[in-house]
C-alpha positions as CSV (number, residue, x, y, z in Angstrom):
1,X,25.3,-30.1,21.4
2,X,26.7,-26.9,20.6
3,X,25.8,-27.1,17.1
4,X,22.4,-27.6,17.9
5,X,22.6,-24.1,19.7
6,X,23.9,-22.3,17.2
7,X,20.9,-23.9,14.8
8,X,18.6,-22.9,17.6
9,X,19.9,-19.4,17.8
10,X,19.7,-18.7,14.1
11,X,16.0,-20.3,14.1
12,X,15.4,-17.8,16.9
13,X,17.1,-14.5,15.1
14,X,15.2,-15.6,11.7
15,X,11.8,-15.7,13.1
16,X,12.3,-12.5,15.7
17,X,14.5,-10.5,13.4
18,X,13.7,-11.6,10.1
19,X,10.8,-9.4,9.5
20,X,12.5,-5.9,10.6
21,X,13.4,-3.4,7.8
22,X,15.6,-1.2,7.3
23,X,15.6,1.0,4.1
24,X,17.9,3.9,3.2
25,X,15.6,6.1,2.5
26,X,17.1,9.4,-0.6
27,X,13.5,10.7,-1.5
28,X,10.3,11.7,-0.2
29,X,7.2,11.8,-3.2
30,X,3.5,12.9,-2.0
31,X,0.7,12.2,-4.3
32,X,-2.8,13.2,-4.3
33,X,-5.2,10.9,-5.3
34,X,-8.7,9.9,-6.7
35,X,-10.2,6.8,-5.6
36,X,-13.5,5.0,-6.4
37,X,-14.1,2.6,-3.7
38,X,-17.8,2.0,-4.7
39,X,-20.5,3.5,-7.2
40,X,-21.1,6.2,-5.6
41,X,-18.4,6.1,-3.4
42,X,-15.5,8.2,-4.6
43,X,-12.7,10.0,-2.1
44,X,-9.9,11.9,-2.5
45,X,-6.7,10.8,-0.2
46,X,-3.1,11.6,-0.2
47,X,-0.2,9.0,-0.2
48,X,3.7,9.6,0.7
49,X,6.3,7.4,-0.3
50,X,9.6,7.3,1.1
51,X,12.7,5.0,-0.5
52,X,15.9,5.3,-2.8
53,X,16.0,3.8,-6.6
54,X,14.7,-0.1,-5.6
55,X,12.7,0.0,-1.9
56,X,10.4,2.1,-0.3
57,X,7.3,2.5,1.6
58,X,4.4,3.3,0.2
59,X,1.3,4.2,2.5
60,X,-2.1,7.1,2.7
61,X,-0.7,9.8,5.1
62,X,-2.6,9.0,8.0
63,X,-0.5,5.9,7.9
64,X,2.8,7.2,6.8
65,X,2.4,9.8,10.2
66,X,1.7,6.6,12.4
67,X,4.4,4.1,10.9
68,X,7.3,7.1,10.8
69,X,6.0,8.3,14.2
70,X,4.7,12.0,13.1
71,X,1.6,11.8,14.6
72,X,0.6,14.0,17.4
73,X,-2.9,13.8,18.1
74,X,-4.4,16.9,18.6
75,X,-8.1,16.4,20.2
76,X,-9.9,13.4,17.8
77,X,-7.3,10.8,17.8
78,X,-7.7,9.8,13.9
79,X,-4.8,7.6,13.6
80,X,-7.5,4.5,12.6
81,X,-10.4,6.6,10.7
82,X,-9.1,8.8,8.4
83,X,-7.4,7.1,5.5
84,X,-9.7,6.0,3.1
85,X,-7.3,3.4,1.6
86,X,-5.6,1.0,4.5
87,X,-3.7,-0.5,3.4
88,X,0.2,-0.5,2.9
89,X,3.5,-1.7,1.5
90,X,7.4,-2.4,1.9
91,X,9.9,-3.2,-1.3
92,X,13.1,-4.3,0.0
93,X,15.2,-6.5,-2.1
94,X,12.3,-6.9,-4.4
95,X,10.1,-8.5,-2.2
96,X,7.0,-6.4,-1.6
97,X,4.9,-7.2,1.3
98,X,1.2,-5.6,2.0
99,X,-0.1,-4.9,5.4
100,X,-3.1,-4.3,7.1
101,X,-4.5,-3.4,10.7
102,X,-7.7,-4.1,10.9
103,X,-10.2,-4.9,14.3
104,X,-6.7,-5.0,16.4
105,X,-5.6,-7.9,13.8
106,X,-2.5,-7.2,11.6
107,X,-1.9,-9.4,8.3
108,X,0.2,-9.2,5.7
109,X,1.2,-11.2,2.9
110,X,4.3,-11.1,0.1
111,X,4.7,-11.1,-3.5
112,X,7.1,-10.6,-6.5
113,X,5.6,-8.2,-8.5
114,X,6.2,-8.6,-12.3
115,X,4.7,-5.3,-14.2
116,X,5.6,-5.2,-17.8
117,X,5.7,-2.1,-19.2
118,X,5.3,-0.5,-23.2
119,X,7.0,3.2,-23.3
120,X,5.3,5.5,-25.4
121,X,6.3,8.2,-27.5
122,X,3.5,10.9,-26.2
123,X,5.1,13.1,-23.5
124,X,3.2,16.0,-21.0
125,X,4.4,18.7,-18.3
126,X,3.3,17.6,-15.0
127,X,4.4,19.9,-12.1
128,X,6.7,21.7,-14.8
129,X,8.8,17.7,-15.2
130,X,8.4,16.5,-19.1
131,X,7.1,13.0,-18.5
132,X,6.7,10.1,-20.4
133,X,3.5,8.3,-21.3
134,X,3.5,4.0,-20.5
135,X,1.3,1.5,-20.2
136,X,0.6,-1.8,-18.8
137,X,-2.2,-4.5,-18.1
138,X,-2.3,-5.7,-14.4
139,X,-4.3,-6.7,-12.3
140,X,-7.7,-6.6,-13.8
141,X,-7.5,-2.9,-15.4
142,X,-4.8,-1.2,-18.0
143,X,-3.4,1.5,-16.4
144,X,-1.4,4.8,-18.5
145,X,1.9,6.1,-16.3
146,X,3.6,9.5,-17.0
147,X,7.5,9.2,-15.5
148,X,10.0,11.1,-16.0
149,X,13.8,10.3,-16.6
150,X,14.7,13.6,-15.0
151,X,14.8,11.6,-11.7
152,X,15.7,8.2,-12.0
153,X,14.3,6.3,-9.3
154,X,11.8,3.2,-10.8
155,X,9.9,4.1,-8.1
156,X,5.8,4.6,-8.0
157,X,2.6,4.5,-6.5
158,X,1.3,1.5,-4.6
159,X,2.8,-1.4,-6.5
160,X,4.3,0.2,-9.5
161,X,7.5,0.0,-10.4
162,X,9.9,-0.9,-13.1
163,X,9.9,2.0,-15.0
164,X,13.2,3.8,-16.2
165,X,12.3,7.3,-13.8
166,X,9.8,8.3,-10.9
167,X,6.0,8.1,-11.9
168,X,4.4,11.4,-11.7
169,X,0.9,10.0,-13.0
170,X,-1.0,6.9,-12.9
171,X,-4.4,5.7,-13.8
172,X,-6.5,2.9,-15.0
173,X,-8.5,3.5,-17.8
174,X,-11.8,3.4,-15.8
175,X,-10.1,6.4,-13.6
176,X,-11.3,4.7,-10.8
177,X,-7.5,5.6,-9.2
178,X,-5.9,8.8,-10.2
179,X,-2.6,9.4,-8.6
180,X,-0.7,12.7,-9.1
181,X,2.3,13.3,-8.3
182,X,2.6,17.3,-6.1
183,X,5.7,17.3,-4.2
184,X,8.9,15.5,-4.5
185,X,11.8,16.0,-2.2
186,X,15.3,14.5,-0.5
187,X,14.5,12.4,2.8
188,X,17.4,11.2,4.6
189,X,16.6,9.6,7.2
190,X,16.1,5.8,7.4
191,X,13.1,4.2,7.6
192,X,12.6,1.0,10.1
193,X,9.6,-0.4,10.3
194,X,9.1,-4.4,12.0
195,X,6.8,-6.3,10.4
196,X,7.0,-9.2,12.9
197,X,3.6,-8.5,14.7
198,X,1.6,-8.6,11.4
199,X,0.7,-12.4,10.8
200,X,2.0,-13.4,7.4
201,X,-0.4,-15.4,5.0
202,X,-0.3,-16.6,1.3
203,X,-2.4,-13.7,-0.8
204,X,-5.6,-15.7,-1.0
205,X,-5.9,-16.1,2.4
206,X,-4.6,-12.3,2.7
207,X,-7.4,-11.4,0.9
208,X,-10.3,-13.7,2.5
209,X,-9.0,-12.9,5.7
210,X,-9.4,-8.9,4.8
211,X,-12.6,-9.3,3.5
212,X,-13.8,-11.2,7.0
213,X,-12.3,-8.6,9.0
214,X,-13.9,-5.8,6.7
215,X,-17.4,-7.0,5.8
216,X,-18.6,-9.5,8.5
217,X,-19.2,-9.7,12.2
218,X,-15.3,-11.5,12.4
219,X,-15.4,-7.9,12.5
220,X,-16.9,-7.1,16.2
221,X,-16.3,-10.5,18.1
222,X,-18.3,-11.8,21.1
223,X,-21.3,-9.2,19.4
224,X,-24.9,-11.0,19.6
225,X,-28.6,-10.5,19.8
226,X,-30.3,-7.1,18.0
227,X,-26.8,-5.5,18.1
228,X,-25.5,-7.9,16.2
229,X,-28.4,-7.5,13.4
230,X,-27.9,-3.9,13.4
231,X,-24.1,-4.1,12.6
232,X,-24.5,-7.1,10.0
233,X,-27.2,-4.4,8.0
234,X,-24.4,-1.6,8.4
235,X,-21.9,-4.1,7.2
236,X,-23.4,-5.1,4.3
237,X,-24.2,-1.1,3.1
238,X,-20.4,-0.8,3.9
239,X,-20.1,-4.1,1.4
240,X,-21.8,-1.6,-1.4
241,X,-19.9,0.9,-0.9
242,X,-16.8,-0.8,-0.7
243,X,-16.7,-2.7,-3.8
244,X,-14.3,-2.0,-6.0
245,X,-10.9,-2.9,-5.4
246,X,-7.8,-1.5,-7.2
247,X,-7.0,-5.1,-7.7
248,X,-10.2,-6.1,-9.8
249,X,-7.7,-9.7,-10.3
250,X,-5.5,-10.4,-7.7
251,X,-3.4,-13.2,-9.6
252,X,-3.8,-11.9,-12.9
């Protein structure tokens, strides 16, 4: 009986506390990005990365403020609508969690990212820092990065890590997604986040669920009649505007 109780307590702790993430952060990085969500739909977006040499959190600016408790509404509450790029990312102990909140639904998936970089001798100055070129093929795109060994943190935008220095610039050769570092500084507060409320899916099922929540009437449960037809038309237009995901080939 005692052994069963101990086993139950272990399983309970794994379920309810296993996805509480803590990162001892030492650096904060700001990126300005130009992202092409669709053929005629390009937007500027600010991103924030906080972390240490390996573990980090990465999100668009508004979600960063939301997740770190720094957002204070002034007038219209923009917590759910102001970021064009809604997915957030946490990497801890080599495992990457990608998560999103859509239509009051919270979902996520986990994966280990394997990037094979090729380093080049080409260099350039970015924000007064000498940076070296590297390239990789991933997610159906060829990516060019410029990193600096002056900042030894092996970090970068989104899932792009593994270089011997911080990425200052990252873009794909179609220039659909272009990130440029604007500021880097010290960040001495720990980052804590609870992923328990985000339902964990395999990546394939996550992508299907995300698509349904973004572009089908699953976004408006219970709606019928003319209202349903009207919003379905709006979703079809949205689908055409946002048909260029960062990961063209998510399983490459």
